[in-house]
C-alpha positions in Angstrom: 0.0 0.0 0.0 1.4 3.4 -1.0 1.5 6.3 1.3 -0.1 9.6 0.5 3.4 11.0 -0.1 4.1 8.3 -2.7 0.8 8.8 -4.4 1.7 12.4 -4.9 5.0 11.4 -6.6 7.3 11.5 -3.5 10.1 9.0 -3.0 12.0 7.7 0.0 15.7 7.0 0.7 16.8 4.2 3.1 19.0 5.7 5.8 22.0 4.0 7.5 19.8 3.4 10.6 17.3 1.4 8.6 14.6 4.1 8.5 13.2 5.4 5.2 13.4 9.2 4.9 11.3 11.3 2.4 13.3 13.0 -0.4 12.2 16.6 0.2 13.1 19.3 -2.3 12.1 22.8 -1.6 10.5 24.6 -4.5 10.6 27.9 -2.7 12.7 30.5 -4.4 15.6 31.9 -2.4 14.7 35.3 -0.9 16.9 38.1 -2.2 14.5 41.0 -1.7 15.6 44.1 0.1 14.0 47.3 1.3 11.0 47.4 -1.1 10.3 43.7 -0.7 10.2 44.0 3.1 8.0 47.1 2.8 5.6 45.1 0.6 5.5 42.2 3.0 4.7 44.5 6.0 2.0 46.2 3.9 0.4 42.9 3.0 0.5 41.7 6.6 -1.1 44.8 8.0 -3.5 46.0 5.2 -4.1 43.0 3.0 -4.1 39.9 5.3 -6.2 37.8 2.9 -3.8 38.4 0.0 -0.8 37.7 2.3 -2.4 34.4 3.4 -3.1 33.5 -0.1 0.5 34.0 -1.2 1.6 32.0 1.9 -0.8 29.1 1.1 0.2 29.0 -2.5 3.9 29.2 -1.5 4.4 32.3 -3.7 5.2 34.9 -1.1 9.0 34.9 -1.6 8.6 34.9 -5.4 6.2 37.9 -5.2 8.4 39.9 -2.8 11.5 39.2 -5.0 9.6 40.4 -8.1 8.3 43.6 -6.3 11.8 44.4 -5.0 13.4 43.9 -8.4 10.8 46.0 -10.2 11.0 48.8 -7.6 14.8 49.0 -7.8 14.7 49.0 -11.6 12.0 51.7 -11.6 13.9 53.8 -9.1 17.0 53.7 -11.3 15.0 54.8 -14.4 13.1 57.6 -12.6 16.2 59.0 -10.9 18.2 59.1 -14.2 15.3 60.6 -16.1 14.7 63.3 -13.4 18.4 64.1 -13.2 18.5 64.6 -17.0 15.4 66.7 -17.1 16.6 69.0 -14.3 20.1 69.3 -15.7 21.9 67.7 -12.7 25.3 66.8 -14.2 28.8 65.8 -13.0 29.8 69.4 -13.8 27.4 70.6 -11.1 28.8 68.0 -8.8 32.3 69.4 -9.4 31.3 73.0 -9.2 28.9 73.0 -6.3 28.9 69.7 -4.5 26.3 70.6 -1.8 23.8 71.8 -4.4 24.3 68.6 -6.3 23.6 66.5 -3.2 20.5 68.5 -2.4 19.2 68.1 -5.9 19.9 64.4 -6.0 18.3 63.8 -2.6 15.2 65.6 -3.7 15.0 63.6 -6.9 15.5 60.3 -5.0 12.8 61.2 -2.5 10.3 62.1 -5.3 11.2 58.9 -7.2 10.7 56.8 -4.1 7.3 58.3 -3.5 6.3 57.3 -7.0 7.7 53.8 -6.6 6.0 53.2 -3.3 2.7 54.4 -4.6 2.9 52.4 -7.9 4.5 49.1 -6.8 4.6 48.6 -3.0 1.4 50.0 -1.6 -1.2 48.7 -4.1 
């Protein structure tokens, strides 16, 4: 008689102690998410518990958080470079007036992050 594990396609390996151990392979993706993935996870837990539970039950939470983090990082890079170009923030300004360049880039990064959070993390 086959066990439920074997009926689902699972296999066993005989250990040195004479006990059969199931061959378990994790299908879960390795987490590599950072700031935006963690923010998304917190948002889902606190404001979308049903969606969070669904991702957990379907074993897709890590994949979802990795995707959100990757997309958010990519979008941040694109927005920052586009805003810097549009506002004329160049390396020449950095060499001429470093503090002004820092102020401008910080403002741009903050604006870009607000956009990314609204579009990708808190939806």
